[in-house]
C-alpha positions in Angstrom: -4.1 10.8 0.5 -5.5 11.9 -2.9 -9.0 10.7 -3.7 -8.5 10.6 -7.4 -11.2 8.1 -8.7 -8.6 6.3 -10.8 -6.6 5.5 -7.7 -9.4 4.4 -5.3 -8.9 0.7 -6.2 -5.7 0.6 -4.1 -5.8 -0.5 -0.5 -3.6 -1.8 2.4 -3.9 -5.3 3.8 -2.3 -6.3 7.1 -1.4 -9.9 7.8 0.5 -11.9 10.4 3.3 -13.9 8.8 6.5 -15.6 10.0 7.3 -15.0 13.6 4.5 -14.9 16.0 3.3 -11.3 16.8 5.0 -9.9 13.6 2.8 -8.1 11.2 3.1 -7.3 7.5 1.5 -4.8 5.2 0.9 -5.1 1.5 -0.6 -2.8 -1.1 -3.2 -4.4 -3.4 -5.5 -3.2 -6.2 -9.0 -4.2 -6.9 -10.1 -5.4 -10.3 -6.7 -5.7 -11.9 -3.3 -7.0 -10.7 -0.6 -4.5 -10.0 2.2 -6.5 -11.7 4.5 -6.0 -8.7 4.3 -6.8 -5.0 4.7 -4.0 -2.5 5.0 -5.4 1.0 7.0 -5.1 4.2 7.1 -7.3 7.3 8.4 -7.1 10.9 6.0 -4.8 12.6 5.2 -5.5 16.3 1.5 -4.6 16.0 -1.4 -4.4 13.6 -1.6 -0.6 14.1 2.1 -0.1 13.4 1.9 -2.2 10.2 -1.2 -0.5 9.0 0.2 3.0 9.6 3.4 2.1 7.7 1.3 0.6 4.8 -0.9 3.6 4.7 2.1 5.9 4.4 3.6 3.7 1.6 0.2 3.8 -0.2 0.1 7.6 0.1 3.6 7.8 -1.4 2.7 5.4 -4.2 -0.4 7.3 -5.2 1.6 10.6 -5.1 4.2 9.1 -7.4 1.5 7.8 -9.8 -0.1 11.2 -9.8 3.2 12.9 -10.6 4.0 10.5 -13.4 0.5 11.0 -14.9 0.9 14.8 -14.6 4.3 14.7 -16.4 3.0 12.6 -19.3 -0.2 14.7 -19.8 
């Protein structure tokens, strides 16, 4: 994952919602709202949900970086 200072405010949160023993991940941002919700549920464990959320965050940050690079 890139450690660009502009992107360090993003993080993954894992929660339990819905069915027992089902976990969800969501990406949030400190200091200012994102304007969209990025979340997915249905994972059998905290570790599985966290790993999937971490991968989604990595992809999100790469896309943001690519967009910023194109517009610069």
